Each structure stands twice: as structure tokens, then as C-alpha cells.
C-alpha positions, 0 to 999 in steps of 0.5 A, a space after each residue: 500500500 502507500 505510506 501512511 499520512 503524517 500529520 504535521 508535528 505541532 510543538 508543544 504548547 509552552 506556557 506564555 512566558 511574559 504572562 507567567 511573569 505578571 499575575 492578574 489580581 482583581 482590585 479586590 483580591 488584595 483588599 479581601 486577603 488583608 480584610 481576612 488577615 484582619 479577621 483572623 488577628 481579631 478572631 485570634 485576639 478574641 479567642 486569647 481574650 476569652 481564655 485570659 478572662 476564664 484564667 483570671 477567674 480560677 485561683 492561682 496557688 504557687 508555691 515555689 517548693 511544689 515546682 520541682 525540677 526534673 530529676 537528672 540521670 546518670 550524668 556525672 555533675 561537675 565541681 569546677 566553681 565556674 560550672 557550679 555558678 552557671 548550673 545554679 543560674 540556669 536552675 534558677 531561671 528554668 525554676 522562674 519558668 516553670 512557675 511562670 508557665 503555670 501562671 500563664 494560661 496554656 503556658 505548660 503546653 508552649 515552647 518557652 519563647 511562646 509562653 513568654 509572648 503569652 505572658 506579655 499579653 496576659 500582664 497587659 490584659 490583666 493590667 487592663 482588668 485592673 484599670 476597668 475595675 479601678 474605673 467601675 470602682 470609681 464611678 459606682 457610689 461609695 457604699 454598696 448594699 453589702 456593708 462594703 465601703 468604697 474598694 481600693 485596688 492597689 497600685 500595679 506598676 510593670 516589672 522592670 523586666 516586662 517593658 512597654 506594659 
């Protein structure tokens, strides 16, 4: 018979290199992403605020002696005075961090950096609570129906470790 008919080869389609360099975005797509990021921040702030409010209601009993450091196993401890001093310093820091973890809502389930960040937010939240309670106390009459006269709250200052509270 004859030779089969061959169709001309067309080169494979390649994406337009110019079109791939420039993305078309609608004027509203960036605004929508901006709004969704704001909504996410607001919702996470609302959740954090709710967690802080719940945590502020529960009693706190933190005794430094009740927070025990983890036991060391089969580790030779150096007797060098410089090593001993550094170990004591690290142990004091670790003890304070363990106490802070128990005070911050959800602190025991976080790494140290996240817990310190949450502690800053929690202290700011507590300061706002104190201010709102002081304002509410100033706006109410000095005598309540329960025999209490005006309640004054002690002044709360920022620690030197927490700046810009």
C-alpha cells in the first residue's frame, strides 16, 4: 500500500513566559486578603481574650517549692566552681520559667519563647482589667448594699523585665 499520512508535528504548548511573570489580580483580591488577615487577628485576639478571662477567674496557688525540677539521670556533675555557678544560675532561671508557665494560661503546653510572648499579652490583659475595675469602682457609689465601703485596688506597676506594658 502506500505510506501512511503523517500529520505535521505541532510544537508542544508552552506557557507564555510573559504571562507567567505577571499575575492578574483584581483590585479586590488584595483587599479581601487584607480583610481576612485582620479578621484572623481579631478572632485570635478574641479567643485569647476569652481564655485570659477564664483564667483570671480561677484561683492561683503557686508555691516555688511545689515546682520541682526534673531529676538528672546518670549524669556526672562537674565540681568546677565556674560550672557550679552557671548551673545554679540556669536552675534559678528554669525554676522561674516553670512558675511562669503555671501562671500563664496554657503555658505548660508551649515552648518557652511562645510562653513568654503569651505572658506579655496576659500581663497587658490583667493591667486593662485592673484599670477597668478601678474605673468601675470610681463610678459606683461609695457604699454598696453589702456593707462594704469603697474598695480600692493597690497600684500595679510594670516589672523592670516587662517593658512597655
